N, C-alpha and C positions, 0 to 999 in steps of 0.2 A: 504493500500500500504506500503510495507516494504522498498522500495528503491525510493528515490526522488532526483531530481537535481534542482539546482538554480545557478544563475550567480552572480559573483562579479568581482572586479578588484583589482589586486595587483600592487602597485607602487614601482619601484626602481628608485629613483631620480624623474625625470619628465616622465619617460617611464612607461606606463601602460600596463598590460598584463591581458587579459581576463582569469578569473579563474572559473572553474566549481566546485561548491560545491555539493558533493554527500553525502547523508545521508542514512544510513542503520540501520534498527531496527530489531534485531533478538533475539531469546530466549537465555538465559544465565544469568550469574550473572550480576545484574544491574551495569552498568558502562557507562561513557560518554568518548569516546576516540576521540581525534582530531589529525589527521595525515596530512602530506603534508608540512613539514618544517615550522611549525608555530614558531614565537618567543614567549617570555614569556608573553607579553601582549595579544597576540592572543590565546595562550594556555589557558589563564584564561577565554576565551569566553564561555567555556562550563558551568562554574558556573554562569556567568551572564545570559546566555540563559535559563538555567534551572529555575533560580529564576524569570526572566522576564516572561517566559511562564506561570509559576504557578500563579504569581500575576496578569496576564492578564486573568485568568480563563481557561487556557488550559494546565494543568500539563502534563509533558512528562511521557510516560509510564515507569514503573520500569523494563526495559529490557536493553539489551546491545545496546547502540547507538554508531555507528561509523560514523564519519564525515571525509571525505577525500577532500582535497583541491588540485585540479588537474590543471596544471601539478605539480606533487609531487616534482620535482627537483627544482622548483622556490621558493626561500625564500619568505615567507609572514610575514608581520609585522603589528602591530597596531590593533586597536579595530574596524576598519571600516568593518570587516567581520562579526560582531555580527549579524546584521540583516539578512544577507544571510544564515548564519548557522541556525538561528531560523526558517526562512521560509522553508528551506530544511528539517529540522527536523520535523516541524509541518506537512509538506506535507507527509513525510514518515509515520508519526503517523496517517494519515487519517483525520487530522483536516482540511486541505486545499485541494481543488481539484488540481491535478497536472497541469492542463492546465492554471490555473489562473496566476501562476507566471512564466510560461515558457517564455523564451527569454526576460526576464526582469532582469536587473542588480539591486541588492540591496546593498546599502551602508549605514552604520550608526552604532553607538555604542548604546548598550542597557543599560538602568539603571535597577536596580533590581526591580523597580516598573513597568517595561514595557515601560517606556518612550524611545523615540528614540532621541539620543543626537548627536550634531554636531561633525564632525570629520574634520581633515585637509586633503587637497589634493583632494577635491571633483571635482574641475574643471579639472585637468589633468586626473583624473579617468574617468570622463564622456567623455572627448575627446577621450580617448583610447577606451571606449565602442562604441562611434560613428564610429571610424575608423574600428572597428571589425564588424560593421554592426548591432549593437544593436540600437533599436529605442525607447526603454522605460526604464527609470530608476526610482528607488524609493530611495530618499535621505531624511535625516532629514529636517524637515520644515525650520529650521534655515539656511540651505544652499541651499534651493530650487532655490533662485534667482541666486546663483553662478552657479548651474548646468544648469539653463536656458540660460546661455550665449552661450552654444553650440548649433548651428543651427541644425534643423532636429531631435531634441530629445524631446520626451514627458516626462515631469518631474512630478512626484507625490511626494509632500512633506508629510512626515509622522511625526505625533507627538507621537502616541502610537502604540505599537504592536497590541493591541486589535482592534484599528481602521482599521489597515491594514488587519487583519484576517477577520473582518466583511465585508470589501469590497470584498475580494477574495471569500468569501463564499456567497456573494449576500445577506447578512443580512441587516436589516435597519441600517442606519448610527447611530453610538453611540454618545451620548452627553457627552463628557468627558472634564474635565477642562484642562487648559493649563498645560503642564508639569512644574515641579519645574525648576526655572531658574538656570542654571549652572553658576558657576563663569567664567567670561570672563575678561582676563587682559585688562585694559583700553588701548584704542588706543592712538596714539600720538595726542595731541591736535592740532586742526586746527587753525592756526594763523588767527585772525579776519581780519587783514589787510595784504595783500600780501607784501612780502619784495620787496622794490623798490630800483633800482640802483641809483635813485636820492638822496637817503639818504647818499651815500658815498661821503665824502668831499674830493675834490681834486682827486689825483691819476689818472690823465689823461692817462698815459701809461698803468697802471694796468687795467683801464676800457677797453682800446682798446685790450689788451691781452685777457681779459675775453670775449670780443665780438668775437675775432678770434677763441678762444677755443670753444665757443658755436656754431659758424657758421660751423666749420669744424670737430667737434667732437674730438678735440685734448686734450691730457693730459697736465696738467699745474702744474708748481712748482712756488710758491711765497716765496721768501726769503726776510725777512726784520725785522726791530725791532718790539718789542711788541707795540700794539696800532696803528699800521700803517693802519689797516683796512683789513688784509688778510682774517680773518674769515668772516667779513661782505661781502667781495667780493665773497668768495666761496659760502656762503649761498644764494646769489642772482643768481648764475649760473643756477639753475633749472628753474627759471622764464624766462630766455632768450631762453630756448629750446622749440621747437615746440611740440605740442601734439603728442602722439604716434599714429601711424596708427593702423588699426584693428588687423593685425597680431602681431605686437609688443605688443599691449595692451593685447592681449590674452596670449602671452608668459609670459609677466611680471606678469599678474594676476595669472597664473598657478604657477609660482615660489613662489609668496607670499601665495598662497593657501597651498602649501606643507609646507612652513615655518611656517604657522599658524598665520601670521600677518593680515589676513583678519578678524579674529574674533575681534569684538568690533568696526569695522568700520561702520559708518552709511551707510546703503544700501548695495547692493551687485553688483553694477555696475562694469564694467571693470575699471582697473586703466589706465586712459588715459593721466596722467601727468607723466613725468619722475621722478622716485623715487630718494630719497636723503638719503644716509647713512653716518653717521659721528661717527664711533666707537671711544671709548676712547683709549688712547695710551697704556693702559694695556691689550688690546685685545690679545688673543692667536691666534695661527695659525688656530686652528680648528674653532674659532668663526669668523675669517675673511674669510677663504676660504671654510669652511664647514667641517663637521665631526660628531663625536659622535659614540656611540656603535651601532653595527649592521649596517644597511644601513645608510650611511652618509646623513645628512640633509644640506640644503643650508646655507651658511654663508653670511656675509655682502656683499661680492663681488657679489654673485648671486642676492641678494636682491636689489643691485644697478644696475642690468641689465637694459640697455637702459636709465640709469640715471647717477647720480653723486655719486662717492665714495670720501668723503673728509677725509683726515687724517691730523688733526690739530696737531701741534707739532710733525711732522713726524719723526725727529731724535730721539724722545723719545720712539718710537716703537722699539721692539726688531729687530735686524738685520734679523733674520730668518723669522720674520713675513713680513717684507718689501720685502725680496727676494722671498717670496712665491707668490708675485704679478706678477712676470716676465711672467710666462706661460699664465695666463689669459689675460694679457695685449697684448701678442703677438697673441694669438689664439682666444680670445673671448669666451672661454668656459673652464669649469673645468671638469676633469675626475678624480673622487675620487675612489680609489680602497680600499676595505675593505674585511675582511674574509667572510662576508655574502653576498657580492655583490659589483658591480661597479655602481656608480651613476654618471650620466652626467648632469651637470647644465650649462645653458648659463651664460656668464659673460662678456658681451660687454658693458663696462661702461666707463665713463670719470673719470680718476683719477685726483684729485686735492690735491696737497701736500702743506702744509704751514710749514715754518721753520724759526727759529730765526738765526741770524748770529753766535751765540755762546750760551752756556748754560745760561748765565746771560742775554743775549739779548742786551748787550750794546756795542758790538764791531762794532760800526757804525762810519764811517769816519776814524779818526785816532785811534779810539778805546781806548782813554785814560781813559775812565770810566770803561772799562771792567775789571772784577776781576777774569777772568778765566785763568788758566794756559795754556801754549801752548799745553801741552798734552791733556787737557780737550777739547780745541777747536778742535784739530785734531781728537780725538775720537768721538766728536759730529758730525763733518762733514763727517766722513767716515761711519756713519750709513747708509747714502744714497749711495749705491754702484754705481760704474760706469755703470754696465749693466742695473741697474734700471733707472738711470738718462738718459741713452741713449735711453730709450723707452718713455721719456717724451718730447713732442714736444716743449712746451713753458716753458722756464726757465727765470723767471723775478725777477729783484731786485725791491722790493717795498720800497720806501723811506718814512720816517716819514712825517706826515702832518705838514706843516708850518703855521705860523700865517697868512701869506698872503692867504693861501688856505681857512682858516676859515673866513677871512674878505671878501672874494670874494662873493658878493651877488648873483651871477649867479649860479644856481644849475646845476649839470650835467644832461644829458639826462635820462629820465625815463626808466624803464624796458620795457614798452610798445613800445617806440620808437625804442630802440635797438633790441627788439625781432622781430619787423617787418623787420628790415634789415637782421637779422639772418634767418628768414623764407624765405626771397627772395633768399639769398645765398644758403640755403639748397635746394630750388626748382631748382636752376641752376645746382647744383651738381647732383641731382637725374636725371635730363634730360641728363647730360653729361655722367654719370657713370652707368646708368641703364644697358647698354649692356655689361658692365664689371662685373656685379653682386655685386657691392658695392653701399652704400648709401651716404657716406660722404668722404671728402678728408682724414680724419683721418684714414680711412680703406685702403687707397691706398697702394699697394705693389710695390717693386722695379721694377719688370718686366713691370708694367704699366707705371711707371714714366720714365723708360728708353726705353719704346717702344712706344705705341700709344700716350702717353702724354709727349714725350720727348721735351724739350725746346732747342732753338738754343744755340750754344756754347757761343755766346756773352752774352746771358742772364745768363748763369751759370758759367761765368769765375771765380768769387770769390769762388764759391763752389768747382770748380775743383782745384783751388790753395790751399784751405783749406784741401782737400782730399790728395793732393800730400805732403803737409807739416805735415800730421798726426794730424791736429787739429780737423778733423771730421772723424768718421768712415763712411763706406758706408751706414750703417743704419742711421747715423746722417745726411748725405746728403739727404737721402730719407725724413727724418723728415722736413728738411728745405724746400724741394720742395713741400711737402704737405702744409706747412704753406703758401708758396708763392701762391699756387693755391687758398687757402682760402682768402688771402688778395686781390687777383684779383677778386674773386667772390663778395666780399663785395663792391668793387668799380665798379662792373658791367663790368669788362674787359673780353674779350673772352679768354685771356691767360695771365700769369704773364710776366712782363717785368723785367729789371734788378733792377729797384727801388723796385718792389714787393719782389724780392729775398733779397734785402738789408734789407727791413723791416722784412722779415722772419728771417734773421740772427740776427737782433736786438732783436727779441723775444727769441733768444737763450741766452740772458743775456750777461755775461762777455765774451763770445766767440767772440763777434763782433769786439772788438778792436784787438784781436789777429789775426783775419782773415784779417783785413784791413792793418795790419802792414807789 
């Protein structure tokens, strides 16, 4: 047979597209031509496939081999097409029967020895194949568990190309050793003991603010001197969040599959806990929101989807890096346009910012110990722009821990106790907001807050006065109303009262005294 077809999947962001791999072998000067908009790594597949086939005992014929990736107008990238190109070419050469691999998607990189190696993005690729009606996939054995997360799909894990050829030909199974183990970057170590909120000394107000942020999915800014416990509090926020539901877990796992962070993780189960990302303050825009040459890859913002993005020493980040967060904070997704394609990644995360009062961190109280110039303080404070802060619901002043806090023998509530209240509040929100298409109070929009969820004028009197005096923007009013609903949910009330609105205003930090004046 001179012409053969096989199936693969091309990924652009998280969107997968079924690709038909066509192989033709004809008379002419020996050559291997790969067409269909392949990138550099995919164009090198012809050399990997030729060597892998020869070392598997099935050398390709010395003729002109043309492989087309259809649709030809769709950019393709990566080494995941190696296995499909090899199967299509061997079928065209008559080594494999054409019906054996029909209607089967093949994903995997080939080593020169014929081993089938793991690739990134297997989960979203298999999801795309399932949506296209494919029911059987062949993937590297190392990622078979990841592919098996998609219901209704028969997964075949392959270790060697020779094993797959023997199966398709109906030959007896081959006894082959395990392939050489490829280098896998070590995964982030798992903490032996989960971080407990009871470890935080004092900080009653900050603990309450953290609980409200967890219960309503609100963004949080903590401003205070070094050593006050801002980083400790932020690191304990993921432990207060409930487990991801099945749809969210599948979406989060797909993002991490494309990002390559699943490699090295023990097991291949779904990511069921909210992720936590804490990039260094030297991070670039591309590393935070995603980017790279060719089709852009997900950044820390997307890897934190349905979890927490913590920016410690936030004013030390470049201003353009911080301002790049505005769009995902507002819309919950990122659309990255590049010359080779447009990638769309989800980015619905909780942003936690931590900042010192000044560059030296000692501008506390009267600030007599501060060594910063007024210009340095001003420059430091303006790194967090007004439009960015307007999108942060909770803005809290964290005070230094006192000797009385340390001497108090009564520890604060544990993570388990607070997480139970957070879970109960989330359940109330799901029941109330399900018909509006949102999950948490942090996702509420103005039309809902001023429509079906509108509060009486007596309850919002302080907010109306702040809006009239220009102390709050309309977006800021919406933020306070969201917080008020969360405060009411935590205490089990059907709707916020004026005290809840007052507590919500207090969570906006220094704004409270100005509103009350």
